[in-house]
ROZAKE-406237 format. One record per residue (C-alpha): z, y, x; residue in one letter. Coordinates in steps of 0.02 Angstrom, whole numbers, plus 50000, padded with zeros to 5 digits. Example, Ala and Ser with C-alpha at 12.3 -4.5 7.8 and 13.67 -1.06 7.14 Angstrom:
REM ROZAKE-406237
{rec {50390, 49775, 50615}, a}
{rec {50357, 49947, 50684}, s}
REM end
This chain:
REM ROZAKE-406237
{rec {52227, 50159, 45547}, m}
{rec {52115, 50253, 45673}, i}
{rec {52015, 50385, 45576}, s}
{rec {51962, 50510, 45723}, i}
{rec {51875, 50439, 45874}, l}
{rec {51890, 50540, 46034}, p}
{rec {51699, 50535, 46071}, s}
{rec {51664, 50623, 45907}, r}
{rec {51809, 50749, 45900}, d}
{rec {51808, 50798, 46085}, d}
{rec {51657, 50859, 46177}, r}
{rec {51717, 50823, 46346}, v}
{rec {51750, 50643, 46298}, v}
{rec {51584, 50637, 46203}, a}
{rec {51486, 50693, 46365}, s}
{rec {51588, 50572, 46477}, g}
{rec {51561, 50423, 46358}, s}
{rec {51375, 50417, 46405}, e}
{rec {51424, 50297, 46543}, v}
{rec {51482, 50180, 46421}, a}
{rec {51345, 50192, 46285}, g}
{rec {51378, 50363, 46210}, g}
{rec {51476, 50422, 46067}, p}
{rec {51528, 50306, 45930}, a}
{rec {51402, 50287, 45798}, g}
{rec {51420, 50287, 45614}, t}
{rec {51410, 50092, 45612}, r}
{rec {51527, 50063, 45750}, v}
{rec {51641, 49901, 45723}, l}
{rec {51813, 49933, 45773}, l}
{rec {51927, 49802, 45828}, g}
{rec {51804, 49672, 45851}, a}
{rec {51853, 49624, 46030}, t}
{rec {52015, 49597, 46116}, w}
{rec {52014, 49775, 46193}, w}
{rec {52106, 49874, 46060}, n}
{rec {52165, 50047, 46087}, v}
{rec {52340, 49999, 46146}, f}
{rec {52267, 49873, 46277}, r}
{rec {52158, 50003, 46347}, v}
{rec {52298, 50136, 46354}, l}
{rec {52402, 50007, 46451}, i}
{rec {52263, 49980, 46573}, l}
{rec {52242, 50165, 46583}, m}
{rec {52417, 50192, 46633}, t}
{rec {52433, 50049, 46746}, a}
{rec {52286, 50114, 46844}, t}
{rec {52354, 50292, 46852}, a}
{rec {52524, 50220, 46911}, a}
{rec {52430, 50130, 47050}, a}
{rec {52344, 50290, 47109}, v}
{rec {52516, 50374, 47106}, g}
{rec {52600, 50238, 47212}, y}
{rec {52452, 50246, 47335}, l}
{rec {52483, 50443, 47358}, s}
{rec {52633, 50399, 47435}, k}
{rec {52553, 50287, 47562}, y}
{rec {52597, 50387, 47718}, y}
{rec {52774, 50385, 47677}, c}
{rec {52771, 50201, 47621}, l}
{rec {52710, 50163, 47792}, i}
{rec {52790, 50291, 47912}, n}
{rec {52953, 50314, 47813}, g}
{rec {53017, 50453, 47708}, w}
{rec {53074, 50565, 47854}, g}
{rec {52962, 50688, 47948}, e}
{rec {52792, 50719, 47871}, g}
{rec {52845, 50694, 47690}, k}
{rec {52801, 50865, 47639}, y}
{rec {52634, 50889, 47733}, t}
{rec {52567, 50730, 47671}, h}
{rec {52638, 50757, 47490}, l}
{rec {52733, 50606, 47466}, c}
{rec {52908, 50669, 47458}, y}
{rec {53024, 50583, 47331}, s}
{rec {53208, 50606, 47297}, d}
{rec {53232, 50419, 47259}, i}
{rec {53234, 50348, 47445}, p}
{rec {53349, 50472, 47527}, p}
{rec {53476, 50482, 47373}, l}
{rec {53486, 50286, 47400}, y}
{rec {53595, 50309, 47548}, s}
{rec {53658, 50488, 47518}, l}
{rec {53746, 50439, 47349}, r}
{rec {53831, 50285, 47414}, g}
{rec {53710, 50172, 47320}, l}
{rec {53658, 50069, 47475}, a}
{rec {53851, 50035, 47491}, d}
{rec {53864, 49975, 47319}, g}
{rec {53944, 50137, 47245}, a}
{rec {53945, 50148, 47051}, i}
{rec {53895, 50321, 46994}, p}
{rec {54037, 50422, 46927}, y}
{rec {54159, 50280, 46948}, i}
{rec {54180, 50249, 47125}, s}
{rec {54293, 50373, 47230}, d}
{rec {54167, 50470, 47344}, l}
{rec {54168, 50639, 47438}, p}
{rec {54108, 50781, 47325}, a}
{rec {53938, 50793, 47421}, d}
{rec {53898, 50615, 47382}, q}
{rec {53926, 50614, 47191}, v}
{rec {53761, 50582, 47086}, l}
{rec {53715, 50750, 47016}, e}
{rec {53616, 50680, 46866}, y}
{rec {53675, 50644, 46689}, p}
{rec {53760, 50473, 46641}, a}
{rec {53622, 50372, 46577}, l}
{rec {53507, 50423, 46728}, t}
{rec {53650, 50366, 46834}, g}
{rec {53654, 50204, 46741}, v}
{rec {53461, 50184, 46773}, f}
{rec {53487, 50214, 46960}, v}
{rec {53632, 50100, 46976}, y}
{rec {53526, 49960, 46887}, l}
{rec {53385, 49993, 47014}, a}
{rec {53510, 49980, 47158}, a}
{rec {53580, 49819, 47098}, r}
{rec {53402, 49743, 47095}, l}
{rec {53373, 49794, 47274}, t}
{rec {53427, 49703, 47431}, p}
{rec {53570, 49789, 47501}, a}
{rec {53520, 49932, 47613}, g}
{rec {53331, 49915, 47596}, n}
{rec {53262, 50086, 47552}, t}
{rec {53088, 50039, 47532}, d}
{rec {53135, 49897, 47402}, w}
{rec {53234, 50029, 47318}, f}
{rec {53084, 50143, 47294}, f}
{rec {52973, 50001, 47240}, d}
{rec {53101, 49938, 47109}, v}
{rec {53110, 50114, 47038}, n}
{rec {52913, 50129, 47036}, v}
{rec {52916, 49970, 46921}, i}
{rec {53053, 50039, 46809}, l}
{rec {52980, 50208, 46801}, l}
{rec {52811, 50118, 46747}, l}
{rec {52896, 50039, 46607}, i}
{rec {52956, 50203, 46548}, c}
{rec {52781, 50280, 46568}, w}
{rec {52710, 50136, 46456}, l}
{rec {52838, 50159, 46331}, v}
{rec {52802, 50351, 46317}, a}
{rec {52612, 50313, 46303}, v}
{rec {52640, 50184, 46170}, i}
{rec {52764, 50288, 46073}, a}
{rec {52632, 50445, 46083}, t}
{rec {52498, 50329, 46010}, a}
{rec {52610, 50272, 45870}, l}
{rec {52669, 50442, 45831}, a}
{rec {52508, 50483, 45740}, q}
{rec {52423, 50321, 45700}, r}
{rec {52255, 50415, 45650}, s}
{rec {52242, 50491, 45826}, r}
{rec {52313, 50356, 45944}, p}
{rec {52186, 50402, 46074}, w}
{rec {52278, 50559, 46107}, d}
{rec {52399, 50454, 46210}, a}
{rec {52260, 50448, 46352}, a}
{rec {52325, 50620, 46393}, m}
{rec {52485, 50548, 46433}, v}
{rec {52422, 50396, 46519}, a}
{rec {52310, 50497, 46633}, l}
{rec {52411, 50654, 46658}, a}
{rec {52388, 50719, 46833}, p}
{rec {52564, 50787, 46837}, g}
{rec {52633, 50608, 46807}, i}
{rec {52523, 50519, 46928}, i}
{rec {52571, 50656, 47075}, l}
{rec {52748, 50681, 47023}, a}
{rec {52804, 50533, 46918}, g}
{rec {52900, 50452, 47061}, t}
{rec {52970, 50608, 47132}, i}
{rec {53125, 50587, 47017}, n}
{rec {53184, 50488, 46876}, w}
{rec {53111, 50609, 46734}, d}
{rec {53010, 50483, 46656}, l}
{rec {53164, 50402, 46584}, l}
{rec {53203, 50549, 46462}, p}
{rec {53015, 50574, 46436}, v}
{rec {53007, 50392, 46365}, a}
{rec {53158, 50421, 46262}, l}
{rec {53097, 50591, 46188}, v}
{rec {52924, 50509, 46148}, a}
{rec {53016, 50368, 46056}, v}
{rec {53121, 50501, 45968}, s}
{rec {52967, 50595, 45905}, i}
{rec {52869, 50431, 45847}, a}
{rec {53032, 50379, 45746}, l}
{rec {53031, 50555, 45667}, w}
{rec {52851, 50548, 45623}, a}
{rec {52887, 50392, 45535}, h}
{rec {53029, 50463, 45430}, n}
{rec {53182, 50385, 45531}, r}
{rec {53281, 50542, 45569}, p}
{rec {53440, 50450, 45612}, t}
{rec {53358, 50342, 45735}, w}
{rec {53257, 50484, 45797}, a}
{rec {53417, 50572, 45830}, g}
{rec {53491, 50422, 45926}, v}
{rec {53348, 50433, 46051}, f}
{rec {53356, 50611, 46064}, l}
{rec {53545, 50581, 46114}, g}
{rec {53494, 50457, 46242}, l}
{rec {53364, 50573, 46311}, g}
{rec {53494, 50717, 46324}, i}
{rec {53610, 50592, 46407}, a}
{rec {53479, 50564, 46542}, a}
{rec {53424, 50745, 46561}, k}
{rec {53475, 50899, 46474}, f}
{rec {53307, 50967, 46427}, y}
{rec {53282, 50856, 46270}, p}
{rec {53418, 50972, 46202}, l}
{rec {53293, 51107, 46173}, l}
{rec {53207, 50997, 46044}, l}
{rec {53350, 51034, 45926}, l}
{rec {53290, 51210, 45898}, g}
{rec {53107, 51172, 45842}, p}
{rec {53183, 51030, 45733}, m}
{rec {53299, 51146, 45652}, f}
{rec {53152, 51274, 45614}, l}
{rec {53048, 51129, 45549}, l}
{rec {53187, 51073, 45427}, c}
{rec {53223, 51243, 45381}, w}
{rec {53044, 51275, 45334}, r}
{rec {53043, 51109, 45239}, a}
{rec {53212, 51125, 45168}, r}
{rec {53253, 50951, 45244}, a}
{rec {53436, 50986, 45283}, w}
{rec {53488, 50809, 45247}, g}
{rec {53357, 50744, 45370}, a}
{rec {53417, 50860, 45509}, f}
{rec {53594, 50820, 45480}, a}
{rec {53557, 50640, 45510}, r}
{rec {53451, 50679, 45658}, y}
{rec {53593, 50785, 45737}, l}
{rec {53726, 50657, 45689}, l}
{rec {53632, 50522, 45781}, g}
{rec {53608, 50623, 45930}, a}
{rec {53796, 50666, 45945}, i}
{rec {53840, 50486, 45918}, v}
{rec {53717, 50419, 46048}, a}
{rec {53768, 50558, 46178}, w}
{rec {53957, 50514, 46154}, l}
{rec {53919, 50329, 46161}, a}
{rec {53851, 50347, 46343}, v}
{rec {53966, 50478, 46410}, n}
{rec {54135, 50428, 46333}, v}
{rec {54159, 50269, 46437}, p}
{rec {54136, 50365, 46596}, f}
{rec {54258, 50502, 46533}, m}
{rec {54386, 50376, 46491}, l}
{rec {54360, 50285, 46660}, a}
{rec {54398, 50435, 46754}, k}
{rec {54557, 50470, 46650}, l}
{rec {54637, 50323, 46745}, r}
{rec {54681, 50454, 46872}, r}
{rec {54790, 50543, 46744}, m}
{rec {54887, 50390, 46686}, v}
{rec {55025, 50410, 46821}, p}
{rec {55059, 50593, 46766}, l}
{rec {55092, 50532, 46577}, l}
{rec {55228, 50418, 46645}, r}
{rec {55326, 50557, 46740}, l}
{rec {55497, 50614, 46689}, q}
{rec {55519, 50780, 46602}, p}
{rec {55591, 50856, 46763}, g}
{rec {55415, 50841, 46836}, t}
{rec {55334, 50938, 46704}, w}
{rec {55461, 51081, 46740}, r}
{rec {55399, 51079, 46924}, g}
{rec {55225, 51084, 46850}, l}
{rec {55257, 51236, 46757}, r}
{rec {55341, 51322, 46902}, v}
{rec {55200, 51280, 47019}, d}
{rec {55063, 51346, 46893}, l}
{rec {55170, 51492, 46859}, a}
{rec {55158, 51525, 47055}, g}
{rec {54972, 51517, 47043}, a}
{rec {54962, 51634, 46902}, h}
{rec {55066, 51757, 47008}, d}
{rec {54950, 51741, 47152}, r}
{rec {54795, 51780, 47037}, r}
{rec {54876, 51933, 46962}, s}
{rec {54972, 52003, 47108}, s}
{rec {54972, 52186, 47137}, g}
{rec {55088, 52326, 47210}, p}
{rec {55266, 52285, 47202}, a}
{rec {55359, 52362, 47054}, r}
{rec {55533, 52446, 47081}, p}
{rec {55676, 52352, 47040}, a}
{rec {55730, 52374, 46851}, q}
{rec {55913, 52421, 46831}, h}
{rec {56004, 52369, 46674}, h}
{rec {56172, 52305, 46604}, r}
{rec {56158, 52123, 46650}, h}
{rec {56082, 52145, 46827}, r}
{rec {56185, 52022, 46914}, p}
{rec {56162, 51870, 46796}, a}
{rec {55972, 51921, 46788}, a}
{rec {55961, 51927, 46975}, a}
{rec {56032, 51760, 46991}, g}
{rec {55904, 51681, 46873}, v}
{rec {55764, 51770, 46963}, r}
{rec {55827, 51709, 47128}, g}
{rec {55844, 51529, 47080}, d}
{rec {55661, 51541, 47001}, r}
{rec {55593, 51607, 47157}, a}
{rec {55681, 51484, 47268}, a}
{rec {55602, 51346, 47164}, r}
{rec {55435, 51421, 47167}, m}
{rec {55443, 51437, 47362}, a}
{rec {55502, 51267, 47374}, g}
{rec {55356, 51204, 47275}, s}
{rec {55224, 51307, 47375}, a}
{rec {55298, 51242, 47538}, g}
{rec {55296, 51065, 47481}, t}
{rec {55113, 51075, 47417}, a}
{rec {55067, 51141, 47593}, r}
{rec {55141, 50984, 47668}, g}
{rec {55272, 51090, 47774}, a}
{rec {55425, 51046, 47660}, g}
{rec {55530, 51165, 47568}, p}
{rec {55582, 51332, 47644}, v}
{rec {55763, 51317, 47716}, p}
{rec {55887, 51401, 47594}, g}
{rec {55763, 51437, 47469}, r}
{rec {55795, 51283, 47348}, g}
{rec {55718, 51110, 47338}, r}
{rec {55615, 51021, 47200}, l}
{rec {55671, 50841, 47145}, p}
{rec {55588, 50706, 47248}, a}
{rec {55486, 50646, 47091}, d}
{rec {55417, 50824, 47069}, e}
{rec {55362, 50851, 47251}, q}
{rec {55230, 50712, 47247}, g}
{rec {55147, 50765, 47082}, v}
{rec {55107, 50939, 47115}, l}
{rec {54975, 50915, 47256}, p}
{rec {54911, 50776, 47152}, a}
{rec {54887, 50879, 46991}, v}
{rec {54789, 51006, 47101}, r}
{rec {54684, 50874, 47162}, d}
{rec {54641, 50825, 46978}, l}
{rec {54606, 51008, 46931}, v}
{rec {54504, 51044, 47084}, d}
{rec {54459, 50883, 47180}, p}
{rec {54336, 50980, 47300}, v}
{rec {54480, 51067, 47365}, g}
{rec {54460, 51247, 47318}, r}
{rec {54628, 51269, 47242}, a}
{rec {54762, 51321, 47359}, r}
{rec {54947, 51328, 47336}, p}
{rec {55025, 51487, 47275}, a}
{rec {55087, 51612, 47401}, q}
{rec {55255, 51677, 47336}, v}
{rec {55321, 51839, 47396}, a}
{rec {55507, 51834, 47458}, r}
{rec {55615, 51931, 47336}, p}
{rec {55696, 52077, 47398}, a}
{rec {55869, 52039, 47358}, h}
{rec {55856, 51875, 47456}, l}
{rec {55800, 51969, 47616}, a}
{rec {55969, 51935, 47693}, d}
{rec {55992, 51760, 47624}, g}
REM end
């Protein structure tokens, strides 16, 4: 029930209300017409969204290239449509793309972007922007209504969200309105004593953008002060479950690349250990140590020679040049997996094969 009216509570609103008859009087009759608070808030949000869309007029007419900064109409949305493979039907996080084309946003934002791409005629950047504007307007409306419902005695406070200049000017630069809407719903649910569902929507917000994670700190302090540990536990559990529900499917989808490794013969894992040992030697390489003389030197030297030969063969195979003649050779099933493992560990290509020094006792052989 509305108990606080803006024209009575806020001097700025009271002075501005003169154009509509002045502040509400003591005998005002609320809800007597079709225009209730929620419909007015929706109208405010739609008007603000139209103003924000028109602020991109130059880029809408002349394209999203030159002049987008000087005319204040820049947006990430149009260029990423082609730069992230969406125009070609790529699925974020699933399709095999070059490292510089991988979508750099959390998983739920990727789902949102992919949905917009599916609703867009292939290759039409302007349509993609317009579809995103409509979807982001829905998020904006959800945030406004959730803010109004969070405190039913002050629903008009949501007008500050509906008419926020920051959202009007920057709401379509990126997809940030998605986590804003999810966090607003989370706060509204918390205000109505629904901690588990509040946590679920917080987890979805974190899956769309990382900043909602910061809300856990204030909520922890609030529950600490109220000794509401049970509510905080349900809140945290809901957030964790929701985040995992969004992210785990993508994690499992990427694990398919490792399935062939699980079917390899045990000998392959020996080759992998040798290769990793060579990488460790490269990282920790230092001045050569003098040879250690001991009672069983002939046998030990033979073991070291065989190990060094296998390591040298592994490094040579990884470089694509084949094993070094006379230095040993890995089995055929081991030669192919080592580069594949390095690609899995470092798909960008930063990893380099280990450079193994030639042992002194093999200098003549």
